TORFI-74074 format. One record per residue: y, x, z negated of N, C-alpha, C, O in turn; residue in one letter. Coordinates in pm, whole numbers, plus 50000, padded with zeros to 5 digits. Example, Ala and Ser with C-alpha at 12.3 -4.5 7.8 and 13.67 -1.06 7.14 Angstrom:
<pts>
PT     n_y     n_x     n_z    ca_y    ca_x    ca_z     c_y     c_x     c_z     o_y     o_x     o_z   r
PT   49431   51319   49220   49550   51230   49220   49670   51320   49220   49668   51424   49154   a
PT   49775   51285   49292   49894   51367   49286   50003   51290   49213   50114   51341   49196   s
</pts>
This chain:
<pts>
PT     n_y     n_x     n_z    ca_y    ca_x    ca_z     c_y     c_x     c_z     o_y     o_x     o_z   r
PT   94437   10558   94396   94381   10709   94360   94241   10682   94380   94192   10596   94307   m
PT   94159   10745   94474   94021   10743   94507   93955   10784   94396   94008   10814   94289   d
PT   93795   10786   94432   93707   10797   94327   93702   10956   94321   93675   11012   94214   e
PT   93725   11022   94427   93711   11153   94407   93828   11245   94342   93812   11347   94275   l
PT   93965   11175   94383   94074   11251   94243   94079   11215   94162   94153   11277   94085   m
PT   93999   11071   94097   93983   11086   93951   93909   11169   93887   93938   11231   93784   l
PT   93768   11172   93973   93677   11249   93908   93714   11397   93887   93672   11462   93790   g
PT   93799   11451   93989   93880   11578   93975   93980   11596   93886   93986   11710   93841   a
PT   94066   11515   93843   94160   11492   93754   94118   11500   93598   94185   11558   93513   m
PT   93956   11407   93566   93900   11393   93475   93862   11533   93416   93889   11580   93305   l
PT   93776   11600   93545   93751   11715   93501   93831   11836   93478   93811   11921   93391   a
PT   93937   11832   93581   94034   11923   93516   94121   11898   93373   94174   11986   93305   s
PT   94120   11794   93356   94162   11763   93207   94098   11787   93102   94162   11814   93000   t
PT   93944   11782   93101   93863   11832   93031   93853   11981   93005   93852   12040   92897   l
PT   93847   12030   93126   93857   12162   93133   93960   12249   93031   93932   12335   92947   r
PT   94103   12186   93076   94188   12269   93035   94243   12186   92856   94324   12231   92775   v
PT   94181   12093   92850   94198   12075   92712   94113   12105   92614   94142   12083   92497   a
PT   93976   12170   92658   93892   12219   92562   93919   12315   92473   93884   12297   92357   t
PT   94004   12466   92517   94061   12545   92406   94165   12471   92327   94169   12518   92214   p
PT   94239   12387   92341   94357   12318   92275   94242   12216   92157   94265   12226   92037   l
PT   94163   12153   92191   94054   12102   92105   94002   12146   92011   93986   12094   91900   i
PT   93961   12291   92069   93917   12359   91949   93992   12445   91839   93953   12487   91730   l
PT   94086   12455   91888   94219   12532   91822   94300   12427   91717   94356   12466   91615   c
PT   94296   12267   91768   94369   12158   91679   94271   12157   91574   94296   12205   91463   a
PT   94152   12101   91604   94057   12109   91514   94072   12230   91377   94093   12209   91258   l
PT   94053   12351   91446   94067   12453   91329   94183   12440   91263   94183   12463   91142   a
PT   94319   12396   91337   94417   12391   91261   94378   12270   91154   94413   12294   91038   g
PT   94317   12158   91173   94289   12048   91092   94234   12090   90968   94281   12067   90856   v
PT   94124   12158   90998   94066   12230   90892   94134   12296   90785   94125   12276   90664   l
PT   94204   12377   90850   94269   12494   90776   94399   12407   90695   94420   12429   90575   s
PT   94468   12326   90758   94619   12249   90682   94548   12121   90613   94633   12062   90546   e
PT   94429   12061   90609   94407   11979   90545   94339   12059   90413   94330   12003   90304   r
PT   94311   12142   90428   94302   12237   90258   94419   12278   90212   94408   12327   90099   s
PT   94549   12277   90263   94669   12302   90212   94707   12467   90268   94773   12542   90196   g
PT   94661   12505   90386   94696   12640   90419   94741   12612   90555   94662   12576   90642   v
PT   94907   12633   90581   94959   12638   90697   94901   12746   90820   94865   12855   90775   i
PT   94894   12736   90901   94808   12790   91020   94910   12826   91143   94872   12774   91248   d
PT   95021   12896   91153   95068   12883   91253   94997   13014   91333   95062   13047   91432   i
PT   94909   13072   91317   94857   13203   91382   94745   13148   91475   94678   13237   91528   g
PT   94715   13036   91501   94628   12978   91610   94628   13074   91730   94524   13125   91773   l
PT   94748   13097   91781   94777   13142   91905   94742   13292   91887   94689   13338   91987   e
PT   94758   13380   91787   94711   13483   91794   94552   13515   91777   94488   13608   91826   g
PT   94509   13414   91695   94344   13447   91673   94278   13402   91797   94169   13447   91832   k
PT   94355   13299   91873   94247   13275   91984   94265   13382   92098   94174   13407   92177   m
PT   94406   13453   92104   94443   13556   92223   94331   13718   92156   94278   13789   92242   l
PT   94316   13745   92036   94261   13832   91957   94066   13805   92011   93987   13895   92040   a
PT   94039   13666   92009   93908   13642   92041   93892   13675   92176   93809   13757   92215   a
PT   93985   13599   92264   93971   13640   92431   93973   13766   92455   93918   13803   92558   a
PT   94038   13868   92367   94045   13994   92402   93916   14062   92368   93885   14164   92430   c
PT   93836   14011   92272   93686   14087   92199   93650   14021   92311   93670   14093   92409   a
PT   93597   13898   92346   93513   13839   92445   93505   13903   92567   93401   13943   92620   a
PT   93654   13913   92621   93634   13999   92757   93591   14151   92739   93533   14213   92827   g
PT   93628   14207   92610   93619   14346   92620   93433   14379   92614   93371   14445   92698   a
PT   93379   14316   92498   93238   14316   92465   93169   14274   92621   93089   14347   92680   v
PT   93211   14162   92663   93127   14118   92776   93140   14181   92879   93050   14153   92959   g
PT   93247   14290   92933   93276   14362   93002   93175   14490   92993   93097   14521   93084   a
PT   93188   14560   92869   93103   14656   92831   92936   14676   92814   92863   14772   92839   l
PT   92907   14538   92759   92787   14534   92733   92701   14403   92798   92584   14379   92767   y
PT   92764   14338   92877   92734   14236   92993   92643   14136   92915   92545   14089   92972   g
PT   92671   14105   92793   92578   13985   92679   92710   13880   92670   92830   13901   92649   s
PT   92632   13759   92697   92694   13643   92654   92718   13622   92498   92819   13584   92439   t
PT   92597   13658   92453   92577   13644   92311   92690   13721   92218   92766   13675   92133   t
PT   92674   13843   92263   92752   13951   92183   92897   13913   92234   92977   13929   92141   l
PT   92954   13872   92341   93081   13816   92383   93117   13719   92283   93218   13734   92214   a
PT   93036   13616   92271   93065   13512   92161   93082   13550   92047   93173   13497   91984   l
PT   93001   13651   91983   92986   13711   91839   93111   13764   91805   93170   13732   91701   l
PT   93163   13866   91912   93263   13917   91897   93395   13850   91861   93480   13888   91781   a
PT   93393   13735   91944   93528   13657   91964   93524   13607   91826   93612   13644   91749   a
PT   93417   13516   91780   93409   13461   91649   93421   13573   91542   93464   13530   91435   a
PT   93396   13695   91546   93395   13771   91435   93568   13824   91385   93621   13822   91273   g
PT   93618   13866   91513   93743   13883   91527   93863   13766   91464   93958   13786   91389   v
PT   93819   13654   91522   93906   13532   91450   93874   13532   91336   93966   13566   91262   a
PT   93769   13506   91279   93709   13491   91132   93753   13614   91063   93777   13588   90945   v
PT   93776   13759   91097   93851   13874   91045   94010   13815   91036   94071   13830   90930   l
PT   94057   13766   91121   94200   13736   91123   94248   13617   91017   94342   13626   90937   l
PT   94156   13500   91037   94138   13394   90904   94150   13464   90805   94259   13465   90748   s
PT   94053   13533   90762   94031   13609   90624   94150   13683   90561   94190   13683   90445   l
PT   94211   13769   90708   94343   13801   90632   94456   13747   90589   94535   13779   90499   l
PT   94452   13623   90699   94536   13542   90625   94497   13487   90499   94583   13480   90410   h
PT   94405   13456   90481   94374   13394   90350   94428   13510   90217   94492   13482   90115   g
PT   94378   13640   90262   94387   13729   90147   94545   13733   90124   94596   13743   90012   y
PT   94609   13724   90231   94772   13740   90225   94854   13597   90156   94958   13593   90090   a
PT   94780   13508   90193   94852   13372   90152   94762   13304   90037   94818   13244   89945   c
PT   94609   13316   90043   94546   13244   89912   94525   13312   89826   94570   13275   89717   v
PT   94451   13437   89833   94463   13531   89726   94590   13616   89653   94586   13651   89535   s
PT   94700   13641   89741   94798   13662   89697   94921   13615   89700   95019   13685   89672   h
PT   94929   13473   89739   95029   13369   89735   95165   13397   89812   95274   13350   89779   k
PT   95137   13497   89944   95244   13517   90044   95258   13379   90101   95193   13275   90097   g
PT   95397   13429   90170   95435   13277   90290   95359   13257   90382   95355   13351   90461   d
PT   95279   13153   90411   95194   13122   90468   95254   13131   90648   95194   13175   90746   q
PT   95364   13085   90639   95459   13058   90777   95460   13204   90818   95402   13243   90919   v
PT   95529   13286   90734   95511   13439   90774   95403   13520   90797   95408   13618   90871   v
PT   95294   13480   90732   95151   13539   90755   95106   13501   90884   95052   13586   90954   s
PT   95122   13377   90929   95080   13338   91066   95138   13383   91186   95072   13389   91290   g
PT   95283   13422   91176   95367   13480   91271   95328   13659   91291   95333   13732   91390   m
PT   95303   13677   91195   95258   13820   91211   95153   13865   91261   95142   13970   91325   a
PT   95015   13740   91219   94901   13752   91316   94951   13742   91468   94891   13825   91535   i
PT   95018   13686   91523   95040   13627   91654   95121   13754   91674   95052   13808   91761   n
PT   95199   13818   91655   95271   13915   91697   95175   14011   91648   95177   14094   91739   i
PT   95116   14039   91587   95008   14180   91596   94928   14174   91717   94913   14272   91790   i
PT   94866   14035   91746   94743   13996   91825   94825   14028   91956   94754   14096   92030   a
PT   94939   14006   92008   95023   13996   92117   95002   14125   92147   94937   14143   92250   a
PT   95044   14238   92077   95068   14367   92090   94940   14460   92079   94928   14554   92158   g
PT   94851   14438   91989   94714   14511   91958   94621   14494   92089   94550   14582   92137   l
PT   94638   14359   92139   94504   14322   92231   94547   14382   92349   94456   14424   92422   t
PT   94671   14400   92391   94699   14508   92493   94672   14637   92498   94629   14692   92600   s
PT   94702   14713   92360   94681   14831   92358   94551   14856   92342   94511   14967   92374   v
PT   94468   14769   92296   94328   14792   92313   94255   14807   92436   94178   14896   92472   i
PT   94312   14655   92518   94243   14680   92632   94312   14810   92726   94241   14879   92800   a
PT   94423   14825   92714   94458   14976   92786   94368   15072   92737   94312   15131   92828   v
PT   94342   15101   92646   94254   15221   92603   94158   15198   92631   94105   15304   92661   a
PT   94069   15095   92646   93928   15083   92701   93902   15102   92856   93819   15170   92916   l
PT   93993   15023   92896   93948   15011   93075   94092   15052   93142   94082   15018   93260   f
PT   94217   15108   93120   94319   15156   93196   94365   15063   93276   94451   15109   93351   q
PT   94341   14931   93295   94389   14817   93393   94510   14793   93347   94532   14684   93400   q
PT   94617   14823   93276   94729   14751   93254   94714   14649   93127   94792   14556   93104   g
PT   94621   14678   93064   94591   14556   92963   94479   14455   92994   94431   14379   92910   g
PT   94447   14461   93104   94333   14348   93136   94224   14418   93143   94228   14540   93157   q
PT   94092   14339   93132   93980   14427   93112   93898   14364   93245   93934   14265   93307   t
PT   93780   14445   93275   93720   14384   93414   93654   14289   93447   93562   14276   93366   p
PT   93651   14192   93545   93620   14088   93569   93469   14086   93495   93393   14183   93504   p
PT   93439   13977   93429   93301   13968   93351   93189   13929   93457   93201   13842   93543   l
PT   93066   14020   93432   92992   13978   93536   92913   13837   93528   92924   13780   93419   p
PT   92845   13781   93613   92823   13626   93651   92738   13581   93525   92738   13465   93484   d
PT   92676   13670   93477   92548   13675   93388   92619   13624   93234   92563   13544   93158   a
PT   92744   13686   93212   92790   13688   93112   92900   13552   93101   92934   13522   92986   v
PT   92958   13467   93216   93013   13374   93227   92961   13231   93192   92848   13214   93236   r
PT   93005   13140   93136   92975   12998   93155   92981   12941   93235   93091   12910   93283   l
PT   92835   12891   93301   92837   12823   93415   92800   12652   93375   92738   12613   93276   r
PT   92860   12568   93485   92834   12442   93458   92697   12403   93474   92631   12450   93567   a
PT   92632   12294   93364   92480   12276   93345   92435   12203   93462   92317   12210   93497   w
PT   92532   12127   93534   92463   12045   93642   92557   12042   93749   92609   11932   93766   w
PT   92594   12137   93828   92721   12203   93912   92707   12081   94037   92818   12041   94075   p
PT   92579   12011   94111   92569   11903   94165   92575   11758   94144   92561   11660   94218   d
PT   92600   11774   94023   92595   11628   93973   92649   11520   94042   92597   11408   94046   a
PT   92780   11560   94109   92827   11457   94189   92776   11410   94312   92837   11326   94378   a
PT   92659   11464   94351   92576   11466   94478   92490   11325   94466   92462   11242   94552   d
PT   92457   11330   94316   92369   11245   94239   92399   11092   94198   92331   10991   94217   h
PT   92541   11114   94125   92607   11029   94058   92723   10977   94066   92773   10905   93981   v
PT   92781   11016   94189   92920   11020   94237   92987   11107   94168   92946   11164   94067   g
PT   93147   11127   94248   93251   11182   94196   93308   11170   94061   93312   11268   93986   d
PT   93357   11046   94026   93388   11022   93918   93308   11047   93763   93369   11085   93663   l
PT   93172   11019   93767   93096   11048   93695   93021   11197   93672   93012   11271   93574   l
PT   92974   11203   93802   92924   11356   93833   93028   11477   93799   92999   11565   93718   g
PT   93149   11472   93869   93218   11567   93874   93322   11588   93747   93348   11698   93696   n
PT   93383   11442   93701   93447   11446   93622   93375   11441   93465   93442   11471   93366   g
PT   93245   11404   93456   93198   11428   93303   93072   11528   93300   93055   11601   93203   l
PT   92994   11530   93397   92869   11618   93393   92858   11762   93458   92748   11818   93462   l
PT   92973   11822   93509   92964   11912   93588   93063   12023   93496   93147   12100   93544   s
PT   93034   12009   93372   93069   12116   93282   92987   12210   93215   92865   12195   93205   h
PT   93061   12323   93159   93024   12403   93089   92933   12366   92954   92950   12250   92918   n
PT   92844   12442   92875   92830   12377   92737   92956   12402   92669   92953   12324   92573   a
PT   93042   12454   92666   93158   12465   92571   93226   12342   92562   93268   12288   92460   m
PT   93233   12299   92687   93325   12178   92711   93242   12051   92615   93298   11965   92546   v
PT   93105   12067   92635   93029   11928   92552   93070   11985   92396   93139   11913   92324   y
PT   93033   12097   92356   93026   12169   92242   93181   12118   92189   93178   12062   92080   l
PT   93277   12126   92233   93402   12082   92195   93412   11938   92127   93456   11897   92019   a
PT   93353   11880   92234   93352   11696   92231   93294   11680   92111   93354   11621   92022   l
PT   93170   11730   92094   93086   11743   91967   93133   11741   91846   93113   11655   91760   l
PT   93218   11868   91837   93277   11904   91727   93409   11848   91672   93459   11876   91563   l
PT   93480   11730   91806   93559   11619   91739   93465   11533   91636   93509   11503   91525   v
PT   93354   11502   91670   93268   11384   91578   93244   11461   91466   93265   11414   91354   v
PT   93189   11610   91487   93144   11678   91350   93238   11697   91250   93204   11670   91135   a
PT   93380   11750   91277   93482   11751   91186   93537   11645   91150   93599   11655   91044   v
PT   93539   11515   91216   93568   11386   91166   93453   11348   91057   93488   11288   90956   w
PT   93337   11377   91073   93214   11332   90992   93223   11435   90859   93201   11403   90742   w
PT   93252   11536   90898   93255   11625   90791   93383   11585   90680   93366   11583   90558   l
PT   93485   11560   90734   93612   11541   90629   93609   11396   90586   93657   11366   90477   l
PT   93547   11287   90681   93547   11152   90613   93411   11117   90539   93406   11034   90449   q
PT   93318   11177   90578   93180   11142   90516   93111   11217   90428   92998   11188   90388   r
PT   93178   11319   90393   93074   11401   90329   93152   11455   90197   93275   11453   90196   t
PT   93083   11500   90094   93143   11547   89974   93241   11682   89982   93344   11710   89921   t
PT   93171   11746   90073   93250   11854   90105   93401   11837   90153   93500   11894   90110   l
PT   93389   11722   90275   93495   11711   90337   93581   11625   90229   93701   11654   90221   g
PT   93537   11536   90157   93617   11495   90007   93709   11594   89955   93830   11574   89947   l
PT   93639   11725   89914   93653   11823   89832   93794   11879   89927   93911   11882   89888   r
PT   93756   11908   90025   93822   11958   90121   93966   11921   90134   94058   12002   90116   l
PT   93984   11776   90171   94095   11693   90187   94182   11683   90039   94304   11687   90029   r
PT   94115   11674   89966   94148   11683   89794   94226   11803   89735   94314   11795   89649   a
PT   94168   11946   89811   94252   12054   89751   94386   12073   89873   94468   12163   89860   v
PT   94390   12011   89944   94514   11988   90017   94615   11876   89981   94722   11855   90039   g
PT   94560   11804   89869   94673   11690   89831   94707   11736   89692   94823   11747   89651   e
PT   94575   11769   89607   94595   11780   89465   94499   11897   89414   94398   11875   89347   n
PT   94550   12043   89461   94418   12108   89407   94417   12141   89251   94334   12220   89206   p
PT   94506   12081   89175   94502   12120   89021   94377   11998   88996   94271   12029   88941   h
PT   94398   11891   89033   94272   11804   89003   94152   11862   89032   94056   11864   88956   m
PT   94160   11925   89175   94015   11965   89235   93993   12094   89125   93872   12100   89103   v
PT   94052   12181   89061   94045   12283   88984   93973   12214   88873   93854   12240   88852   d
PT   94053   12107   88782   94003   12051   88681   93873   11980   88706   93797   11942   88617   a
PT   93853   11965   88844   93699   11902   88827   93576   12008   88866   93468   11991   88921   a
PT   93638   12120   88814   93536   12248   88788   93501   12316   88948   93440   12422   88957   g
PT   93547   12243   89067   93565   12330   89188   93653   12406   89228   93771   12371   89218   v
PT   93619   12530   89282   93710   12637   89308   93804   12614   89418   93747   12609   89527   s
PT   93945   12595   89424   94029   12594   89534   94039   12724   89622   94084   12722   89737   v
PT   94000   12825   89567   94037   12927   89647   93896   12939   89740   93886   12976   89858   l
PT   93808   12902   89662   93668   12867   89762   93682   12800   89856   93659   12842   89969   g
PT   93721   12688   89831   93754   12585   89957   93830   12596   90058   93800   12551   90170   l
PT   93959   12670   90023   94045   12701   90094   94007   12814   90191   94043   12818   90309   r
PT   93922   12919   90120   93848   13046   90230   93772   12984   90335   93778   13010   90455   y
PT   93693   12890   90272   93565   12843   90368   93600   12769   90471   93539   12760   90577   g
PT   93766   12682   90422   93820   12640   90556   93852   12716   90683   93839   12699   90804   a
PT   93909   12827   90586   93949   12937   90687   93821   13005   90770   93838   13068   90875   l
PT   93740   12992   90730   93622   13072   90782   93588   12979   90915   93570   13016   91031   v
PT   93587   12863   90866   93563   12767   90986   93670   12735   91092   93652   12676   91199   l
PT   93795   12789   91037   93909   12785   91127   93888   12916   91230   93933   12912   91345   n
PT   93835   13001   91191   93829   13093   91234   93708   13101   91362   93730   13158   91468   g
PT   93617   13053   91340   93503   13033   91429   93545   12933   91508   93472   12930   91607   l
PT   93631   12845   91511   93672   12738   91607   93770   12812   91723   93771   12791   91845   l
PT   93859   12915   91638   93937   12985   91727   93883   13061   91819   93913   13059   91938   c
PT   93764   13163   91745   93684   13238   91807   93633   13174   91927   93626   13252   92021   g
PT   93592   13045   91955   93527   12970   92061   93618   12950   92163   93592   12979   92280   l
PT   93752   12890   92118   93859   12880   92219   93882   12997   92278   93875   13004   92400   a
PT   93912   13109   92200   93939   13227   92283   93841   13282   92387   93887   13335   92488   g
PT   93698   13272   92366   93624   13311   92446   93607   13218   92551   93561   13249   92661   a
PT   93653   13077   92511   93637   12997   92675   93743   13047   92748   93725   13061   92869   y
PT   93847   13075   92703   93955   13141   92799   93899   13254   92904   93930   13246   93023   l
PT   93843   13327   92871   93785   13440   92906   93674   13405   92991   93674   13438   93110   v
PT   93564   13330   92930   93395   13314   93007   93392   13196   93079   93291   13173   93146   m
PT   93496   13105   93078   93483   12980   93133   93610   12950   93228   93600   12907   93343   a
PT   93718   12977   93166   93836   12928   93252   93884   13026   93314   93936   12987   93419   q
PT   93893   13157   93295   93942   13281   93379   93824   13354   93361   93727   13325   93292   n
PT   93853   13488   93460   93744   13588   93494   93697   13671   93395   93582   13701   93362   a
PT   93854   13716   93335   93879   13836   93258   93990   13813   93156   94052   13707   93158   s
PT   94016   13905   93069   94124   13895   92974   94237   13969   93023   94227   14086   93059   f
PT   94350   13901   93025   94472   13944   93048   94592   13928   92938   94606   13826   92871   s
PT   94668   14030   92928   94797   13990   92808   94823   13891   92800   94825   13838   92911   p
PT   94854   13803   92696   94932   13678   92647   94876   13541   92723   94933   13432   92732   n
PT   94736   13583   92778   94706   13502   92855   94674   13346   92780   94634   13247   92841   m
PT   94696   13351   92680   94689   13214   92590   94810   13134   92613   94809   13011   92604   t
PT   94930   13215   92646   95026   13131   92726   95081   13009   92622   95106   12896   92664   a
PT   95093   13037   92517   95110   12901   92406   95017   12786   92366   95045   12688   92298   g
PT   94901   12819   92423   94823   12711   92381   94797   12664   92226   94779   12552   92178   r
PT   94805   12823   92157   94791   12766   92025   94886   12681   91964   94861   12604   91871   g
PT   95034   12702   92035   95095   12618   91953   95123   12463   91993   95150   12368   91919   y
PT   95109   12470   92119   95041   12315   92175   94901   12273   92069   94896   12169   92002   m
PT   94834   12340   92072   94703   12267   91955   94756   12232   91840   94713   12133   91781   a
PT   94882   12328   91778   94933   12289   91653   94994   12188   91678   94953   12098   91605   l
PT   95107   12141   91775   95169   12009   91806   95058   11898   91801   95077   11791   91743   a
PT   94961   11926   91853   94859   11781   91902   94804   11799   91710   94757   11700   91652   a
PT   94815   11887   91662   94725   11847   91513   94836   11766   91453   94815   11657   91399   m
PT   94976   11831   91463   95096   11723   91364   95099   11599   91442   95096   11497   91374   i
PT   95105   11581   91589   95097   11432   91632   95006   11365   91563   95041   11278   91483   f
PT   94880   11395   91584   94746   11361   91540   94746   11308   91390   94653   11259   91326   g
PT   94866   11331   91355   94869   11324   91181   94755   11396   91094   94696   11343   91000   k
PT   94738   11514   91138   94602   11609   91054   94482   11536   91055   94398   11546   90965   w
PT   94468   11448   91176   94331   11389   91180   94238   11426   91289   94300   11413   91395   r
PT   94135   11459   91306   94026   11469   91400   94076   11411   91574   94122   11475   91669   p
PT   94045   11281   91559   94059   11208   91626   94189   11152   91719   94187   11123   91839   l
PT   94272   11146   91651   94419   11117   91728   94466   11296   91753   94561   11323   91825   p
PT   94412   11369   91707   94485   11522   91750   94407   11545   91880   94458   11613   91969   a
PT   94244   11475   91901   94183   11520   91977   94253   11444   92147   94276   11486   92260   f
PT   94264   11309   92070   94379   11206   92192   94481   11311   92270   94482   11334   92391   a
PT   94575   11374   92157   94688   11434   92205   94647   11568   92291   94711   11603   92390   a
PT   94533   11638   92240   94489   11750   92344   94486   11698   92470   94549   11746   92565   c
PT   94407   11588   92475   94364   11498   92638   94490   11515   92700   94514   11593   92792   l
PT   94576   11430   92639   94726   11434   92709   94805   11558   92713   94902   11550   92789   l
PT   94796   11634   92674   94818   11809   92719   94742   11844   92807   94802   11897   92901   f
PT   94604   11837   92822   94541   11855   92922   94559   11796   93048   94563   11862   93152   g
PT   94571   11660   93044   94618   11585   93159   94710   11628   93223   94707   11650   93344   f
PT   94844   11652   93118   94973   11675   93225   94946   11851   93249   95024   11904   93328   l
PT   94856   11928   93195   94857   12054   93272   94786   12046   93399   94820   12115   93495   d
PT   94693   11970   93403   94618   11935   93504   94675   11873   93628   94644   11899   93744   a
PT   94777   11776   93578   94850   11705   93694   94997   11800   93743   95080   11770   93828   l
PT   94989   11925   93650   95132   12011   93685   95039   12088   93820   95085   12093   93934   a
PT   94957   12122   93798   94888   12223   93893   94868   12127   94034   94886   12178   94144   i
PT   94841   12027   94023   94815   11926   94146   94954   11896   94192   94968   11884   94314   r
PT   95059   11881   94115   95192   11845   94187   95259   11967   94222   95380   11948   94239   l
PT   95222   12084   94237   95292   12213   94263   95318   12190   94447   95230   12139   94516   q
PT   95423   12229   94492   95452   12199   94651   95429   12062   94682   95394   12038   94798   g
PT   95445   11942   94580   95428   11803   94629   95590   11790   94682   95676   11864   94635   a
PT   95619   11698   94775   95741   11662   94813   95760   11505   94780   95697   11411   94829   v
PT   95856   11503   94689   95895   11353   94661   95992   11276   94744   96068   11343   94814   w
PT   96000   11159   94748   96126   11102   94817   96214   11108   94751   96208   11098   94628   p
PT   96337   11130   94829   96473   11142   94782   96474   11295   94716   96527   11392   94769   v
PT   96414   11294   94610   96404   11422   94560   96390   11570   94612   96443   11663   94551   i
PT   96324   11585   94716   96254   11653   94772   96120   11738   94699   96034   11678   94635   g
PT   96120   11856   94716   96018   11925   94657   96059   11977   94518   96165   12037   94500   e
PT   95989   11956   94439   96055   11988   94294   95941   12140   94251   95823   12173   94261   v
PT   96100   12207   94191   96058   12339   94201   95918   12361   94090   95895   12285   93996   p
PT   95845   12469   94121   95740   12483   94088   95713   12506   93917   95613   12464   93859   v
PT   95832   12587   93850   95860   12603   93708   95873   12497   93665   95811   12489   93559   q
PT   95932   12388   93696   95989   12291   93635   95842   12195   93585   95822   12148   93473   l
PT   95755   12187   93701   95625   12144   93733   95565   12206   93579   95550   12143   93474   i
PT   95543   12328   93601   95461   12413   93502   95511   12387   93377   95429   12392   93286   q
PT   95624   12360   93350   95697   12339   93224   95653   12222   93147   95656   12224   93024   a
PT   95611   12116   93217   95597   11975   93179   95491   11976   93030   95512   11902   92934   l
PT   95390   12066   93037   95347   12055   92910   95382   12081   92821   95346   12012   92725   p
PT   95475   12200   92798   95541   12257   92703   95666   12172   92657   95699   12160   92539   y
PT   95724   12122   92751   95853   12030   92739   95794   11898   92641   95866   11836   92563   l
PT   95661   11873   92661   95613   11740   92595   95579   11797   92440   95582   11728   92338   l
PT   95550   11923   92446   95508   11983   92298   95641   11972   92207   95641   11943   92087   t
PT   95738   11994   92274   95905   12020   92192   95918   11883   92174   95942   11836   92062   v
PT   95902   11808   92283   95962   11646   92262   95845   11571   92125   95887   11492   92041   i
PT   95724   11612   92132   95648   11578   92023   95656   11611   91887   95637   11534   91793   l
PT   95685   11727   91881   95742   11818   91749   95893   11719   91709   95915   11644   91613   l
PT   95964   11750   91804   96118   11671   91746   96103   11538   91724   96172   11493   91633   a
PT   96017   11445   91796   96017   11298   91767   95917   11270   91668   95941   11172   91597   g
PT   95793   11345   91644   95729   11297   91529   95688   11369   91415   95613   11333   91324   f
PT   95756   11491   91434   95730   11585   91277   95799   11534   91174   95755   11563   91063   i
PT   95897   11465   91179   95947   11414   91084   95872   11267   91044   95860   11241   90924   g
PT   95834   11192   91123   95798   11075   91103   95592   11073   91022   95532   10977   90975   r
PT   95543   11224   91040   95439   11256   90997   95440   11276   90857   95544   11320   90808   t
PT   95308   11245   90756   95285   11266   90640   95224   11384   90607   95103   11358   90603   v
PT   95246   11522   90575   95162   11632   90565   95095   11622   90445   95141   11573   90342   a
PT   94963   11679   90465   94907   11715   90288   95033   11747   90192   95132   11816   90218   p
PT   95003   11683   90081   95114   11712   89961   95106   11873   89926   95212   11924   89889   k
PT   95014   11939   89932   95014   12061   89895   95004   12159   90005   94967   12275   89988   a
PT   95038   12108   90116   95055   12245   90245   95170   12299   90201   95273   12257   90148   l
PT   95114   12436   90248   95192   12555   90227   95240   12583   90085   95342   12648   90059   g
PT   95137   12515   89971   95211   12579   89845   95084   12682   89808   94964   12665   89832   q
PT   95129   12760   89762   95024   12850   89696   94941   12806   89565   95014   12759   89478   p
PT   94834   12810   89539   94791   12736   89419   94787   12845   89310   94724   12950   89318   y
PT   94868   12800   89203   94868   12894   89068   94785   12805   88954   94819   12693   88916   v
PT   94673   12874   88908   94583   12805   88820   94654   12811   88685   94711   12908   88636   k
PT   94640   12675   88627   94707   12641   88506   94638   12714   88398   94515   12722   88397   e
PT   94708   12766   88311   94669   12784   88173   94673   12730   88039   94618   12790   87947   r
</pts>
């Protein structure tokens, strides 16, 4: 494989993996605090719709990002209200968010734009562009095209991997966040608010899901379309579980999913010896097949936070 091909594969892997990385980090923060978050898919989809609608209506990158983050945070707070404040079933609440987002985003887009659930293409001024688009001409294809030709959101996602690791492993807040997912009664006995920590984790969770949804519309695609997340939230959830609820291994799993997705795109139409041309549908299913395999093979071997999914009832 020559340098041009390696650079192109590396670039595609990072671009495809970026929303997965952001969502996986969101899941890590939420679930390390003890709150199961099945609703990553729905929050990312709602954020994409908000970014696409606001960007098309107002032509502002800042407003589109704020709208995406705001909608995702509101859904996270709704999840917290149902599960943290009122002790509801966290899995049911997360799935409800996914179902609501799948239907409501299409309805809103139809009502605003009458284009079958899609938003108009975003203006170039709103979309996220590469910082150094001609980097390959100066430093070569592998470094220039593979690493230096991306937009700001890709680099932000990479920085956030380190930031979330540092937060969880090197700060007092991170220690408390991990402790509330393991033994919330001990945290409460130390005079720290269990509900406050869990709500704080959910706010950060919403912000990251909002960035992931905005990326889909402002960088990866030109506009919002119904169900455009295409299971990425569930893939991020699988990456988080495969990474044992830790940022760096989850990041590695997201890169693996991104690589397979990028590889599937390049394998479409390829003719294999003996086998012949592989059906496009089978190639497109590769990342999702790996998701199922990882969940089936590793979910029983990983140790989740001990208080994950357990509503906290204050002792009297």
